[in-house]
C-alpha positions in Angstrom: 106.7 100.6 97.0 105.3 97.3 98.4 107.3 94.1 98.4 105.5 90.8 98.7 108.5 88.8 100.1 107.2 89.3 103.6 106.4 86.5 106.0 104.5 88.0 109.0 100.7 87.9 109.1 98.5 90.5 110.5 95.0 91.2 111.6 94.3 94.8 110.5 91.5 96.4 112.5 89.4 99.4 111.8 89.0 101.4 115.0 85.4 102.8 115.2 82.8 100.1 115.1 85.4 97.3 115.5 87.2 98.2 118.8 85.1 101.0 120.1 81.5 102.0 119.5 80.7 104.3 116.7 78.3 107.2 117.3 75.4 106.4 115.0 73.2 109.3 113.8 70.5 108.7 111.2 72.0 105.2 110.6 75.4 106.7 109.7 78.5 106.0 111.9 80.8 108.7 113.3 83.9 108.7 115.5 83.6 109.7 119.1 84.6 113.3 119.8 85.0 113.3 123.6 86.2 111.0 126.3 82.7 110.2 127.6 81.5 108.9 124.2 84.6 106.7 123.7 83.3 103.3 124.7 84.8 99.9 123.9 82.6 97.3 122.2 81.7 94.5 124.7 84.3 91.8 125.1 86.6 93.1 122.4 89.7 92.3 124.6 88.7 88.7 125.1 87.8 88.3 121.4 91.2 89.6 120.2 92.9 87.5 122.9 91.5 84.4 121.2 94.0 85.0 118.4 97.0 85.3 120.7 98.4 81.8 119.7 98.1 82.4 116.0 101.2 84.7 115.8 99.4 87.7 114.3 100.5 91.2 114.4 97.6 93.6 115.4 97.5 96.9 113.6 94.8 99.6 113.6 94.1 101.3 110.3 91.8 104.3 110.8 90.6 107.4 109.1 90.3 110.3 111.6 89.4 113.4 109.6 88.1 115.1 112.8 91.8 116.0 113.4 92.0 117.9 110.1 88.6 119.6 110.6 89.4 120.6 114.2 86.6 118.5 115.8 89.1 116.7 118.0 92.7 117.4 119.1 95.8 115.3 118.7 95.8 115.0 122.5 92.3 113.5 122.5 93.3 111.1 119.6 96.3 110.0 121.6 94.1 109.5 124.7 91.8 107.2 122.7 94.7 105.2 121.3 96.4 104.9 124.6 93.2 103.5 126.1 93.2 100.9 123.4 96.9 100.0 124.0 96.0 99.5 127.7 93.5 96.9 126.7 95.2 94.9 123.9 98.6 94.2 122.5 98.9 96.3 119.4 101.8 96.3 117.0 101.0 99.7 115.6 98.3 102.3 114.7 98.2 104.0 111.4 96.0 107.1 111.2 94.9 109.2 108.2 94.0 112.6 109.5 92.9 114.0 106.1 89.4 114.6 104.7 88.1 113.2 101.4 88.7 116.6 99.8 92.4 116.4 100.4 92.7 113.3 98.2 95.6 111.9 100.0 97.1 108.4 99.3 96.6 107.2 102.9 92.8 107.7 103.4 90.7 104.6 103.1 89.3 103.4 100.6 92.9 103.8 99.3 95.2 101.1 100.6 98.1 103.4 101.4 98.1 102.8 105.2 98.0 99.1 104.7 100.9 99.1 102.3 102.9 101.4 104.7 102.2 99.0 107.6 103.2 96.0 105.5 106.5 97.5 104.5 107.3 98.7 108.0 106.5 95.4 109.7 107.3 92.8 106.9 103.7 91.7 106.5 102.5 89.2 103.9 99.1 90.8 102.9 97.9 87.6 101.3 98.1 85.8 104.7 96.5 88.8 106.5 93.0 89.8 107.4 91.2 93.2 107.6 88.2 93.6 109.9 86.1 96.6 109.2 82.5 97.9 109.3 82.5 100.4 106.4 82.7 100.2 102.7 86.0 102.1 102.8 87.6 99.4 104.9 86.5 96.6 102.5 87.7 98.5 99.4 91.1 99.2 101.0 91.5 95.6 102.2 90.5 94.2 98.8 92.9 96.5 96.9 95.7 95.5 99.3 95.0 91.8 98.8 94.0 91.0 102.4 91.2 88.7 103.4 88.4 91.2 104.0 85.8 90.6 106.8 82.9 93.0 106.9 81.0 93.5 110.1 77.5 94.5 108.8 75.8 96.9 111.2 73.2 97.8 108.4 74.5 101.4 108.2 72.9 103.6 105.6 75.6 103.0 103.0 76.4 100.3 100.3 79.5 98.3 99.7 81.5 99.0 96.5 83.3 95.7 96.5 82.4 92.4 98.0 84.1 91.3 101.2 85.5 87.8 101.5 83.2 87.3 104.5 80.2 89.2 105.8 79.5 88.9 109.6 77.3 90.5 112.3 80.0 90.8 115.0 83.6 90.9 115.9 83.1 87.4 117.5 82.0 86.0 114.2 85.0 87.7 112.5 87.4 86.1 114.9 85.7 82.7 114.4 86.4 82.9 110.7 90.1 83.8 111.2 90.5 80.9 113.6 88.7 78.4 111.3 90.9 79.5 108.4 94.1 79.2 110.4 93.1 75.8 111.6 92.3 74.6 108.1 95.7 75.9 106.8 97.6 74.1 109.5 95.8 70.9 108.6 96.4 71.2 104.9 
């Protein structure tokens, strides 16, 4: 199980809506299903780069049930993730390929992938952040004990638990992390 004797800190990132654009249909977000619809959010590389001096690990935590349903292949998933790795320094990527019906322990809103990442990379979750744009991200983050930052795109869904911070962009999320880290150094 999870041990809290860890010392590294991490910025956990949801993938769709945080790094790359979600496909929004009827105000509900979906993952891209082909190469031409996989588009990065503007300036995400430069925004993540602002954290480079803060000694964070960067780990993507993403639900990708389109693998299980056959809407995308493992090769396409790997293509998307390799494109991200070309742009930013990632420590790891954790993917749940299950659907809600499968009731696995890794699919967000359950915190299984966060705990797995913490154990694998010796991460102190209380010193870590999770940036996401869906209620499932915030629930998983809160259950794991991370500082949850919700990017509110006004999707047609409600939060189940409150995030520590509510922002409108990745830039604002990075500002919060930098402000918190600066305050902690000065305390």
